[in-house]
Every structure is written in C-alpha cells, then in structure tokens.
Gaussian input, Z-matrix of N, CA and C with variables (Angstrom, degrees):
# hf/3-21g

backbone

0 1
 N
 C     1     B1
 C     2     B2     1     A1
 N     3     B3     2     A2     1     D1
 C     4     B4     3     A3     2     D2
 C     5     B5     4     A4     3     D3
 N     6     B6     5     A5     4     D4
 C     7     B7     6     A6     5     D5
 C     8     B8     7     A7     6     D6
 N     9     B9     8     A8     7     D7
 C    10    B10     9     A9     8     D8
 C    11    B11    10    A10     9     D9
 N    12    B12    11    A11    10    D10
 C    13    B13    12    A12    11    D11
 C    14    B14    13    A13    12    D12
 N    15    B15    14    A14    13    D13
 C    16    B16    15    A15    14    D14
 C    17    B17    16    A16    15    D15
 N    18    B18    17    A17    16    D16
 C    19    B19    18    A18    17    D17
 C    20    B20    19    A19    18    D18
 N    21    B21    20    A20    19    D19
 C    22    B22    21    A21    20    D20
 C    23    B23    22    A22    21    D21
 N    24    B24    23    A23    22    D22
 C    25    B25    24    A24    23    D23
 C    26    B26    25    A25    24    D24
 N    27    B27    26    A26    25    D25
 C    28    B28    27    A27    26    D26
 C    29    B29    28    A28    27    D27
 N    30    B30    29    A29    28    D28
 C    31    B31    30    A30    29    D29
 C    32    B32    31    A31    30    D30
 N    33    B33    32    A32    31    D31
 C    34    B34    33    A33    32    D32
 C    35    B35    34    A34    33    D33
 N    36    B36    35    A35    34    D34
 C    37    B37    36    A36    35    D35
 C    38    B38    37    A37    36    D36
 N    39    B39    38    A38    37    D37
 C    40    B40    39    A39    38    D38
 C    41    B41    40    A40    39    D39
 N    42    B42    41    A41    40    D40
 C    43    B43    42    A42    41    D41
 C    44    B44    43    A43    42    D42
 N    45    B45    44    A44    43    D43
 C    46    B46    45    A45    44    D44
 C    47    B47    46    A46    45    D45
 N    48    B48    47    A47    46    D46
 C    49    B49    48    A48    47    D47
 C    50    B50    49    A49    48    D48
 N    51    B51    50    A50    49    D49
 C    52    B52    51    A51    50    D50
 C    53    B53    52    A52    51    D51
 N    54    B54    53    A53    52    D52
 C    55    B55    54    A54    53    D53
 C    56    B56    55    A55    54    D54
 N    57    B57    56    A56    55    D55
 C    58    B58    57    A57    56    D56
 C    59    B59    58    A58    57    D57
 N    60    B60    59    A59    58    D58
 C    61    B61    60    A60    59    D59
 C    62    B62    61    A61    60    D60
 N    63    B63    62    A62    61    D61
 C    64    B64    63    A63    62    D62
 C    65    B65    64    A64    63    D63
 N    66    B66    65    A65    64    D64
 C    67    B67    66    A66    65    D65
 C    68    B68    67    A67    66    D66
 N    69    B69    68    A68    67    D67
 C    70    B70    69    A69    68    D68
 C    71    B71    70    A70    69    D69
 N    72    B72    71    A71    70    D70
 C    73    B73    72    A72    71    D71
 C    74    B74    73    A73    72    D72
 N    75    B75    74    A74    73    D73
 C    76    B76    75    A75    74    D74
 C    77    B77    76    A76    75    D75
 N    78    B78    77    A77    76    D76
 C    79    B79    78    A78    77    D77
 C    80    B80    79    A79    78    D78
 N    81    B81    80    A80    79    D79
 C    82    B82    81    A81    80    D80
 C    83    B83    82    A82    81    D81
 N    84    B84    83    A83    82    D82
 C    85    B85    84    A84    83    D83
 C    86    B86    85    A85    84    D84
 N    87    B87    86    A86    85    D85
 C    88    B88    87    A87    86    D86
 C    89    B89    88    A88    87    D87
 N    90    B90    89    A89    88    D88
 C    91    B91    90    A90    89    D89
 C    92    B92    91    A91    90    D90
 N    93    B93    92    A92    91    D91
 C    94    B94    93    A93    92    D92
 C    95    B95    94    A94    93    D93
 N    96    B96    95    A95    94    D94
 C    97    B97    96    A96    95    D95
 C    98    B98    97    A97    96    D96
 N    99    B99    98    A98    97    D97
 C   100   B100    99    A99    98    D98
 C   101   B101   100   A100    99    D99
 N   102   B102   101   A101   100   D100
 C   103   B103   102   A102   101   D101
 C   104   B104   103   A103   102   D102
 N   105   B105   104   A104   103   D103
 C   106   B106   105   A105   104   D104
 C   107   B107   106   A106   105   D105
 N   108   B108   107   A107   106   D106
 C   109   B109   108   A108   107   D107
 C   110   B110   109   A109   108   D108
 N   111   B111   110   A110   109   D109
 C   112   B112   111   A111   110   D110
 C   113   B113   112   A112   111   D111
 N   114   B114   113   A113   112   D112
 C   115   B115   114   A114   113   D113
 C   116   B116   115   A115   114   D114
 N   117   B117   116   A116   115   D115
 C   118   B118   117   A117   116   D116
 C   119   B119   118   A118   117   D117
 N   120   B120   119   A119   118   D118
 C   121   B121   120   A120   119   D119
 C   122   B122   121   A121   120   D120
 N   123   B123   122   A122   121   D121
 C   124   B124   123   A123   122   D122
 C   125   B125   124   A124   123   D123
 N   126   B126   125   A125   124   D124
 C   127   B127   126   A126   125   D125
 C   128   B128   127   A127   126   D126
 N   129   B129   128   A128   127   D127
 C   130   B130   129   A129   128   D128
 C   131   B131   130   A130   129   D129
 N   132   B132   131   A131   130   D130
 C   133   B133   132   A132   131   D131
 C   134   B134   133   A133   132   D132
 N   135   B135   134   A134   133   D133
 C   136   B136   135   A135   134   D134
 C   137   B137   136   A136   135   D135
 N   138   B138   137   A137   136   D136
 C   139   B139   138   A138   137   D137
 C   140   B140   139   A139   138   D138
 N   141   B141   140   A140   139   D139
 C   142   B142   141   A141   140   D140
 C   143   B143   142   A142   141   D141
 N   144   B144   143   A143   142   D142
 C   145   B145   144   A144   143   D143
 C   146   B146   145   A145   144   D144
 N   147   B147   146   A146   145   D145
 C   148   B148   147   A147   146   D146
 C   149   B149   148   A148   147   D147
 N   150   B150   149   A149   148   D148
 C   151   B151   150   A150   149   D149
 C   152   B152   151   A151   150   D150
 N   153   B153   152   A152   151   D151
 C   154   B154   153   A153   152   D152
 C   155   B155   154   A154   153   D153
 N   156   B156   155   A155   154   D154
 C   157   B157   156   A156   155   D155
 C   158   B158   157   A157   156   D156
 N   159   B159   158   A158   157   D157
 C   160   B160   159   A159   158   D158
 C   161   B161   160   A160   159   D159
 N   162   B162   161   A161   160   D160
 C   163   B163   162   A162   161   D161
 C   164   B164   163   A163   162   D162
 N   165   B165   164   A164   163   D163
 C   166   B166   165   A165   164   D164
 C   167   B167   166   A166   165   D165
 N   168   B168   167   A167   166   D166
 C   169   B169   168   A168   167   D167
 C   170   B170   169   A169   168   D168
 N   171   B171   170   A170   169   D169
 C   172   B172   171   A171   170   D170
 C   173   B173   172   A172   171   D171
 N   174   B174   173   A173   172   D172
 C   175   B175   174   A174   173   D173
 C   176   B176   175   A175   174   D174
 N   177   B177   176   A176   175   D175
 C   178   B178   177   A177   176   D176
 C   179   B179   178   A178   177   D177
 N   180   B180   179   A179   178   D178
 C   181   B181   180   A180   179   D179
 C   182   B182   181   A181   180   D180
 N   183   B183   182   A182   181   D181
 C   184   B184   183   A183   182   D182
 C   185   B185   184   A184   183   D183
 N   186   B186   185   A185   184   D184
 C   187   B187   186   A186   185   D185
 C   188   B188   187   A187   186   D186
 N   189   B189   188   A188   187   D187
 C   190   B190   189   A189   188   D188
 C   191   B191   190   A190   189   D189
 N   192   B192   191   A191   190   D190
 C   193   B193   192   A192   191   D191
 C   194   B194   193   A193   192   D192
 N   195   B195   194   A194   193   D193
 C   196   B196   195   A195   194   D194
 C   197   B197   196   A196   195   D195
 N   198   B198   197   A197   196   D196
 C   199   B199   198   A198   197   D197
 C   200   B200   199   A199   198   D198
 N   201   B201   200   A200   199   D199
 C   202   B202   201   A201   200   D200
 C   203   B203   202   A202   201   D201
 N   204   B204   203   A203   202   D202
 C   205   B205   204   A204   203   D203
 C   206   B206   205   A205   204   D204
 N   207   B207   206   A206   205   D205
 C   208   B208   207   A207   206   D206
 C   209   B209   208   A208   207   D207
 N   210   B210   209   A209   208   D208
 C   211   B211   210   A210   209   D209
 C   212   B212   211   A211   210   D210
 N   213   B213   212   A212   211   D211
 C   214   B214   213   A213   212   D212
 C   215   B215   214   A214   213   D213
 N   216   B216   215   A215   214   D214
 C   217   B217   216   A216   215   D215
 C   218   B218   217   A217   216   D216
 N   219   B219   218   A218   217   D217
 C   220   B220   219   A219   218   D218
 C   221   B221   220   A220   219   D219
 N   222   B222   221   A221   220   D220
 C   223   B223   222   A222   221   D221
 C   224   B224   223   A223   222   D222
 N   225   B225   224   A224   223   D223
 C   226   B226   225   A225   224   D224
 C   227   B227   226   A226   225   D225
 N   228   B228   227   A227   226   D226
 C   229   B229   228   A228   227   D227
 C   230   B230   229   A229   228   D228
 N   231   B231   230   A230   229   D229
 C   232   B232   231   A231   230   D230
 C   233   B233   232   A232   231   D231
 N   234   B234   233   A233   232   D232
 C   235   B235   234   A234   233   D233
 C   236   B236   235   A235   234   D234
 N   237   B237   236   A236   235   D235
 C   238   B238   237   A237   236   D236
 C   239   B239   238   A238   237   D237
 N   240   B240   239   A239   238   D238
 C   241   B241   240   A240   239   D239
 C   242   B242   241   A241   240   D240
 N   243   B243   242   A242   241   D241
 C   244   B244   243   A243   242   D242
 C   245   B245   244   A244   243   D243
 N   246   B246   245   A245   244   D244
 C   247   B247   246   A246   245   D245
 C   248   B248   247   A247   246   D246
 N   249   B249   248   A248   247   D247
 C   250   B250   249   A249   248   D248
 C   251   B251   250   A250   249   D249
 N   252   B252   251   A251   250   D250
 C   253   B253   252   A252   251   D251
 C   254   B254   253   A253   252   D252
 N   255   B255   254   A254   253   D253
 C   256   B256   255   A255   254   D254
 C   257   B257   256   A256   255   D255
 N   258   B258   257   A257   256   D256
 C   259   B259   258   A258   257   D257
 C   260   B260   259   A259   258   D258
 N   261   B261   260   A260   259   D259
 C   262   B262   261   A261   260   D260
 C   263   B263   262   A262   261   D261
 N   264   B264   263   A263   262   D262
 C   265   B265   264   A264   263   D263
 C   266   B266   265   A265   264   D264
 N   267   B267   266   A266   265   D265
 C   268   B268   267   A267   266   D266
 C   269   B269   268   A268   267   D267
 N   270   B270   269   A269   268   D268
 C   271   B271   270   A270   269   D269
 C   272   B272   271   A271   270   D270
 N   273   B273   272   A272   271   D271
 C   274   B274   273   A273   272   D272
 C   275   B275   274   A274   273   D273
 N   276   B276   275   A275   274   D274
 C   277   B277   276   A276   275   D275
 C   278   B278   277   A277   276   D276
 N   279   B279   278   A278   277   D277
 C   280   B280   279   A279   278   D278
 C   281   B281   280   A280   279   D279
 N   282   B282   281   A281   280   D280
 C   283   B283   282   A282   281   D281
 C   284   B284   283   A283   282   D282
 N   285   B285   284   A284   283   D283
 C   286   B286   285   A285   284   D284
 C   287   B287   286   A286   285   D285
 N   288   B288   287   A287   286   D286
 C   289   B289   288   A288   287   D287
 C   290   B290   289   A289   288   D288
 N   291   B291   290   A290   289   D289
 C   292   B292   291   A291   290   D290
 C   293   B293   292   A292   291   D291
 N   294   B294   293   A293   292   D292
 C   295   B295   294   A294   293   D293
 C   296   B296   295   A295   294   D294
 N   297   B297   296   A296   295   D295
 C   298   B298   297   A297   296   D296
 C   299   B299   298   A298   297   D297

   B1=1.4523
   B2=1.5285
   B3=1.3446
   B4=1.4609
   B5=1.5266
   B6=1.3227
   B7=1.4598
   B8=1.5165
   B9=1.3272
   B10=1.4652
   B11=1.5182
   B12=1.3334
   B13=1.4643
   B14=1.5299
   B15=1.3367
   B16=1.4665
   B17=1.5204
   B18=1.3499
   B19=1.4648
   B20=1.5294
   B21=1.3293
   B22=1.4731
   B23=1.5212
   B24=1.3410
   B25=1.4660
   B26=1.5218
   B27=1.3451
   B28=1.4634
   B29=1.5120
   B30=1.3059
   B31=1.4597
   B32=1.5220
   B33=1.3277
   B34=1.4607
   B35=1.5329
   B36=1.3231
   B37=1.4727
   B38=1.5399
   B39=1.3100
   B40=1.4543
   B41=1.5229
   B42=1.3486
   B43=1.4563
   B44=1.5283
   B45=1.3306
   B46=1.4577
   B47=1.5213
   B48=1.3295
   B49=1.4705
   B50=1.5129
   B51=1.3129
   B52=1.4440
   B53=1.5420
   B54=1.3265
   B55=1.4516
   B56=1.5334
   B57=1.3255
   B58=1.4711
   B59=1.5162
   B60=1.3365
   B61=1.4520
   B62=1.5165
   B63=1.3055
   B64=1.4512
   B65=1.5139
   B66=1.2974
   B67=1.4613
   B68=1.5168
   B69=1.3084
   B70=1.4608
   B71=1.5292
   B72=1.3138
   B73=1.4462
   B74=1.5246
   B75=1.3288
   B76=1.4600
   B77=1.5296
   B78=1.3410
   B79=1.4554
   B80=1.5271
   B81=1.3251
   B82=1.4584
   B83=1.5195
   B84=1.3334
   B85=1.4676
   B86=1.5315
   B87=1.3284
   B88=1.4616
   B89=1.5254
   B90=1.3328
   B91=1.4550
   B92=1.5167
   B93=1.3401
   B94=1.4580
   B95=1.5284
   B96=1.3365
   B97=1.4685
   B98=1.5285
   B99=1.3220
   B100=1.4645
   B101=1.5250
   B102=1.3204
   B103=1.4608
   B104=1.5292
   B105=1.3247
   B106=1.4641
   B107=1.5211
   B108=1.3373
   B109=1.4655
   B110=1.5332
   B111=1.3119
   B112=1.4681
   B113=1.5239
   B114=1.3221
   B115=1.4703
   B116=1.5217
   B117=1.3190
   B118=1.4615
   B119=1.5223
   B120=1.3176
   B121=1.4633
   B122=1.5439
   B123=1.3158
   B124=1.4534
   B125=1.5254
   B126=1.3373
   B127=1.4655
   B128=1.5275
   B129=1.3056
   B130=1.4533
   B131=1.5304
   B132=1.3166
   B133=1.4608
   B134=1.5130
   B135=1.3240
   B136=1.4480
   B137=1.5253
   B138=1.3160
   B139=1.4644
   B140=1.5240
   B141=1.3357
   B142=1.4534
   B143=1.5274
   B144=1.3406
   B145=1.4664
   B146=1.5325
   B147=1.3192
   B148=1.4723
   B149=1.5139
   B150=1.3294
   B151=1.4630
   B152=1.5305
   B153=1.3262
   B154=1.4626
   B155=1.5354
   B156=1.3255
   B157=1.4706
   B158=1.5273
   B159=1.3169
   B160=1.4636
   B161=1.5291
   B162=1.3232
   B163=1.4788
   B164=1.5139
   B165=1.3331
   B166=1.4639
   B167=1.5147
   B168=1.3523
   B169=1.4599
   B170=1.5361
   B171=1.3252
   B172=1.4716
   B173=1.5074
   B174=1.3272
   B175=1.4506
   B176=1.5216
   B177=1.3302
   B178=1.4599
   B179=1.5281
   B180=1.3127
   B181=1.4510
   B182=1.5223
   B183=1.3441
   B184=1.4495
   B185=1.5275
   B186=1.3069
   B187=1.4546
   B188=1.5154
   B189=1.3228
   B190=1.4588
   B191=1.5276
   B192=1.3341
   B193=1.4531
   B194=1.5304
   B195=1.3256
   B196=1.4517
   B197=1.5220
   B198=1.3437
   B199=1.4611
   B200=1.5227
   B201=1.3162
   B202=1.4709
   B203=1.5332
   B204=1.3190
   B205=1.4661
   B206=1.5303
   B207=1.3308
   B208=1.4586
   B209=1.5188
   B210=1.3535
   B211=1.4459
   B212=1.5303
   B213=1.3430
   B214=1.4636
   B215=1.5204
   B216=1.3297
   B217=1.4642
   B218=1.5253
   B219=1.3313
   B220=1.4715
   B221=1.5212
   B222=1.3212
   B223=1.4796
   B224=1.5112
   B225=1.3301
   B226=1.4517
   B227=1.5131
   B228=1.3299
   B229=1.4626
   B230=1.5298
   B231=1.2924
   B232=1.4543
   B233=1.5166
   B234=1.3082
   B235=1.4555
   B236=1.5221
   B237=1.3205
   B238=1.4497
   B239=1.5241
   B240=1.3174
   B241=1.4647
   B242=1.5288
   B243=1.3124
   B244=1.4670
   B245=1.5241
   B246=1.2965
   B247=1.4567
   B248=1.5354
   B249=1.3259
   B250=1.4554
   B251=1.5109
   B252=1.3174
   B253=1.4507
   B254=1.5283
   B255=1.3146
   B256=1.4597
   B257=1.5232
   B258=1.3380
   B259=1.4576
   B260=1.5236
   B261=1.3126
   B262=1.4514
   B263=1.5323
   B264=1.3351
   B265=1.4752
   B266=1.5327
   B267=1.3108
   B268=1.4693
   B269=1.5108
   B270=1.3263
   B271=1.4601
   B272=1.5307
   B273=1.3308
   B274=1.4737
   B275=1.5036
   B276=1.3253
   B277=1.4528
   B278=1.5369
   B279=1.3226
   B280=1.4769
   B281=1.5162
   B282=1.3512
   B283=1.4694
   B284=1.5126
   B285=1.3011
   B286=1.4723
   B287=1.5085
   B288=1.3343
   B289=1.4659
   B290=1.5393
   B291=1.3474
   B292=1.4506
   B293=1.5287
   B294=1.3267
   B295=1.4579
   B296=1.5175
   B297=1.3359
   B298=1.4675
   B299=1.4836
   A1=111.02
   A2=115.48
   A3=118.33
   A4=111.09
   A5=118.18
   A6=118.49
   A7=111.60
   A8=117.31
   A9=120.05
   A10=109.75
   A11=117.07
   A12=119.48
   A13=110.20
   A14=118.85
   A15=121.26
   A16=111.03
   A17=116.39
   A18=120.12
   A19=110.62
   A20=116.16
   A21=119.37
   A22=111.59
   A23=117.64
   A24=121.04
   A25=111.98
   A26=117.02
   A27=119.12
   A28=115.78
   A29=118.13
   A30=119.90
   A31=110.92
   A32=116.60
   A33=121.31
   A34=110.56
   A35=117.12
   A36=121.19
   A37=110.98
   A38=117.24
   A39=120.93
   A40=113.16
   A41=117.16
   A42=121.32
   A43=113.22
   A44=117.55
   A45=120.95
   A46=110.22
   A47=115.44
   A48=120.63
   A49=109.31
   A50=114.94
   A51=120.15
   A52=110.48
   A53=118.92
   A54=120.62
   A55=111.48
   A56=115.22
   A57=120.27
   A58=112.66
   A59=116.96
   A60=118.82
   A61=109.61
   A62=117.79
   A63=122.46
   A64=112.73
   A65=114.42
   A66=121.21
   A67=109.72
   A68=116.16
   A69=121.82
   A70=110.28
   A71=116.58
   A72=121.53
   A73=110.51
   A74=116.26
   A75=121.58
   A76=109.82
   A77=116.18
   A78=121.11
   A79=110.27
   A80=116.96
   A81=119.34
   A82=109.56
   A83=116.96
   A84=121.39
   A85=112.28
   A86=117.94
   A87=120.31
   A88=111.28
   A89=116.71
   A90=120.88
   A91=111.24
   A92=116.70
   A93=120.53
   A94=110.43
   A95=117.02
   A96=121.35
   A97=110.14
   A98=117.40
   A99=121.14
   A100=110.32
   A101=117.52
   A102=121.66
   A103=109.97
   A104=117.02
   A105=120.62
   A106=111.06
   A107=118.18
   A108=121.04
   A109=110.72
   A110=116.25
   A111=120.77
   A112=110.20
   A113=116.94
   A114=120.75
   A115=111.36
   A116=117.31
   A117=119.70
   A118=111.29
   A119=117.35
   A120=121.38
   A121=111.03
   A122=117.85
   A123=122.02
   A124=109.45
   A125=116.48
   A126=121.03
   A127=112.15
   A128=118.73
   A129=121.48
   A130=114.03
   A131=118.08
   A132=119.97
   A133=110.22
   A134=115.96
   A135=120.67
   A136=109.05
   A137=115.76
   A138=120.35
   A139=109.80
   A140=117.21
   A141=120.23
   A142=110.53
   A143=116.45
   A144=119.89
   A145=110.69
   A146=117.38
   A147=121.24
   A148=110.78
   A149=115.70
   A150=121.37
   A151=110.81
   A152=117.29
   A153=121.25
   A154=111.27
   A155=116.91
   A156=120.32
   A157=110.16
   A158=117.56
   A159=120.67
   A160=109.93
   A161=117.15
   A162=120.30
   A163=111.57
   A164=117.37
   A165=120.65
   A166=112.11
   A167=116.41
   A168=120.27
   A169=113.06
   A170=116.31
   A171=119.76
   A172=113.73
   A173=118.54
   A174=121.00
   A175=113.48
   A176=116.92
   A177=121.77
   A178=108.66
   A179=116.61
   A180=122.60
   A181=109.65
   A182=116.07
   A183=121.75
   A184=107.82
   A185=117.32
   A186=121.41
   A187=110.10
   A188=114.64
   A189=119.76
   A190=111.39
   A191=117.21
   A192=119.55
   A193=111.16
   A194=117.67
   A195=119.95
   A196=110.89
   A197=116.79
   A198=120.59
   A199=109.65
   A200=117.44
   A201=121.58
   A202=110.04
   A203=117.10
   A204=120.20
   A205=110.96
   A206=116.84
   A207=121.04
   A208=110.75
   A209=116.91
   A210=120.51
   A211=111.12
   A212=116.37
   A213=119.24
   A214=111.47
   A215=116.64
   A216=120.63
   A217=111.23
   A218=116.60
   A219=121.57
   A220=112.18
   A221=117.56
   A222=124.67
   A223=113.06
   A224=116.90
   A225=121.67
   A226=107.20
   A227=116.27
   A228=119.34
   A229=108.31
   A230=114.64
   A231=121.95
   A232=107.97
   A233=117.05
   A234=122.43
   A235=109.32
   A236=116.25
   A237=121.14
   A238=109.40
   A239=118.67
   A240=120.70
   A241=109.91
   A242=114.46
   A243=120.20
   A244=108.39
   A245=117.16
   A246=122.43
   A247=110.97
   A248=116.42
   A249=122.12
   A250=108.51
   A251=116.00
   A252=120.91
   A253=110.08
   A254=116.89
   A255=120.22
   A256=112.10
   A257=119.02
   A258=121.92
   A259=112.89
   A260=116.95
   A261=120.62
   A262=110.39
   A263=114.77
   A264=120.92
   A265=107.96
   A266=116.78
   A267=121.08
   A268=112.38
   A269=118.03
   A270=119.68
   A271=110.80
   A272=118.04
   A273=119.96
   A274=111.56
   A275=115.46
   A276=120.72
   A277=111.15
   A278=116.48
   A279=121.05
   A280=110.67
   A281=117.46
   A282=120.63
   A283=111.20
   A284=116.92
   A285=121.05
   A286=110.58
   A287=117.07
   A288=120.79
   A289=110.68
   A290=116.85
   A291=120.61
   A292=111.87
   A293=117.10
   A294=122.08
   A295=112.61
   A296=117.68
   A297=119.21
   A298=113.22
   D1=-29.63
   D2=-177.22
   D3=-66.76
   D4=-40.25
   D5=-179.41
   D6=-69.17
   D7=-27.19
   D8=176.57
   D9=-67.63
   D10=-43.99
   D11=179.84
   D12=-68.31
   D13=-35.78
   D14=176.17
   D15=-63.90
   D16=-39.00
   D17=178.16
   D18=-66.33
   D19=-40.38
   D20=179.28
   D21=-66.14
   D22=-34.49
   D23=-179.91
   D24=-74.85
   D25=-47.13
   D26=-171.05
   D27=-123.63
   D28=5.06
   D29=-178.07
   D30=70.72
   D31=-149.79
   D32=-179.49
   D33=-65.51
   D34=-34.40
   D35=178.90
   D36=-63.64
   D37=-30.09
   D38=179.59
   D39=-70.31
   D40=-19.70
   D41=-179.50
   D42=-86.55
   D43=-13.74
   D44=-178.19
   D45=-73.70
   D46=153.89
   D47=-179.95
   D48=-68.66
   D49=137.98
   D50=-179.22
   D51=-100.32
   D52=150.38
   D53=-179.21
   D54=-65.45
   D55=156.13
   D56=177.55
   D57=93.34
   D58=7.93
   D59=178.92
   D60=-84.72
   D61=159.27
   D62=175.40
   D63=93.29
   D64=174.56
   D65=-177.73
   D66=-77.60
   D67=135.35
   D68=179.91
   D69=-82.04
   D70=149.18
   D71=-179.98
   D72=-73.82
   D73=145.87
   D74=178.62
   D75=-72.93
   D76=-37.78
   D77=-178.72
   D78=-92.43
   D79=140.77
   D80=175.31
   D81=-86.11
   D82=177.99
   D83=-173.38
   D84=-63.45
   D85=-37.65
   D86=179.10
   D87=-63.93
   D88=-42.02
   D89=-179.75
   D90=-66.88
   D91=-38.75
   D92=177.34
   D93=-63.94
   D94=-39.38
   D95=177.47
   D96=-63.87
   D97=-39.37
   D98=178.78
   D99=-64.71
   D100=-42.57
   D101=178.27
   D102=-63.25
   D103=-39.48
   D104=-179.89
   D105=-63.78
   D106=-44.23
   D107=178.87
   D108=-64.51
   D109=-36.40
   D110=177.80
   D111=-64.35
   D112=-40.97
   D113=179.26
   D114=-70.80
   D115=-32.08
   D116=177.84
   D117=-69.88
   D118=-30.28
   D119=178.41
   D120=-74.46
   D121=-37.39
   D122=-178.30
   D123=-133.65
   D124=102.93
   D125=-176.85
   D126=-76.28
   D127=-16.89
   D128=-173.68
   D129=-89.88
   D130=15.63
   D131=178.08
   D132=-73.51
   D133=137.49
   D134=176.79
   D135=-87.24
   D136=171.46
   D137=178.68
   D138=-63.23
   D139=-38.72
   D140=179.00
   D141=-63.81
   D142=-40.61
   D143=-179.36
   D144=-66.27
   D145=-40.16
   D146=177.33
   D147=-64.40
   D148=-42.29
   D149=179.20
   D150=-61.69
   D151=-44.53
   D152=179.15
   D153=-66.77
   D154=-38.03
   D155=178.54
   D156=-63.93
   D157=-40.86
   D158=178.43
   D159=-63.94
   D160=-42.17
   D161=178.97
   D162=-64.14
   D163=-40.05
   D164=-178.51
   D165=-72.66
   D166=-43.73
   D167=-174.39
   D168=-78.05
   D169=-41.15
   D170=-172.89
   D171=-111.18
   D172=-12.95
   D173=-179.61
   D174=70.33
   D175=26.05
   D176=-178.82
   D177=-117.42
   D178=139.31
   D179=-177.90
   D180=-95.89
   D181=123.54
   D182=173.30
   D183=-118.21
   D184=147.24
   D185=174.59
   D186=-81.28
   D187=172.84
   D188=-179.82
   D189=-64.63
   D190=-42.36
   D191=-178.32
   D192=-70.84
   D193=-34.64
   D194=177.24
   D195=-68.04
   D196=-36.70
   D197=176.90
   D198=-67.67
   D199=-40.60
   D200=177.43
   D201=-63.24
   D202=-41.99
   D203=178.37
   D204=-64.17
   D205=-36.77
   D206=176.72
   D207=-63.35
   D208=-42.91
   D209=178.66
   D210=-62.02
   D211=-41.84
   D212=178.44
   D213=-66.79
   D214=-36.54
   D215=177.98
   D216=-64.01
   D217=-32.49
   D218=178.93
   D219=-88.69
   D220=9.92
   D221=178.57
   D222=63.96
   D223=35.44
   D224=171.20
   D225=-109.83
   D226=148.81
   D227=-179.49
   D228=-119.79
   D229=154.31
   D230=179.23
   D231=-86.16
   D232=118.19
   D233=-177.39
   D234=-91.02
   D235=127.32
   D236=177.51
   D237=-117.27
   D238=146.77
   D239=179.16
   D240=-72.08
   D241=156.38
   D242=177.95
   D243=-68.45
   D244=140.72
   D245=-178.48
   D246=-68.51
   D247=145.80
   D248=177.78
   D249=-120.66
   D250=136.87
   D251=179.08
   D252=-72.65
   D253=143.32
   D254=-176.00
   D255=-69.95
   D256=-18.58
   D257=178.38
   D258=-96.14
   D259=8.45
   D260=-177.46
   D261=-66.95
   D262=131.31
   D263=179.08
   D264=-95.62
   D265=116.81
   D266=-175.83
   D267=-67.81
   D268=-32.61
   D269=179.70
   D270=-67.13
   D271=-40.06
   D272=176.00
   D273=-65.73
   D274=-34.22
   D275=177.99
   D276=-63.40
   D277=-41.80
   D278=179.78
   D279=-67.72
   D280=-39.01
   D281=177.63
   D282=-64.62
   D283=-39.41
   D284=178.60
   D285=-63.35
   D286=-39.80
   D287=178.73
   D288=-64.32
   D289=-39.01
   D290=-179.99
   D291=-65.49
   D292=-38.45
   D293=-177.91
   D294=-73.51
   D295=-29.79
   D296=-175.75
   D297=-97.07

C-alpha cells in the first residue's frame, strides 16, 4: 500500500530510492582518511590492531566485521598465511628447499 501512495504523491519519481537511506557510518570522512594513512604506513596491521587503534584514537567502538568492511572499502585486503598440514615434516621441507 505504501508504494501506491508514493506513486499517487509523486508519480514514477516518487517510487525511486531517495538519498540518505541505509545505515550511517560510525566514522566520519576525516577519521576514515586517518585510518587509511595509518594503514599505508604499516601494511602488517591486523583487523584487531586496526580496531584497537580506532578505539584509542577516536573513542568509537567498531566490530570485527565493520572493521573488515572498512578495510575492504579502503581497498586493503586481509592477508592470511598459507595453511600447513599437521603431518608436515619440517626437516624434509628444508631438504626440498636446498635441492630446488
């Protein structure tokens, strides 16, 4: 019923999405820029370290997923180490490296 009343009020233009919808970001643009410069200085920061830095510098609480989304928005990716098998023999691994 709501879209019918919106159509009656504004026609087809009344059905289009209006700006300002959705959840607002906790950090403003200046704070996001500060986080970006911090990440550019040190690429090895983990999500937990970024989250703690935001809490210390700005006094705002972000969750782990929100921090991860912020990193993706800033075109940074979370680097994870390659998995190692629990039966892997390190001595054989070192010998293989020497031979190749």
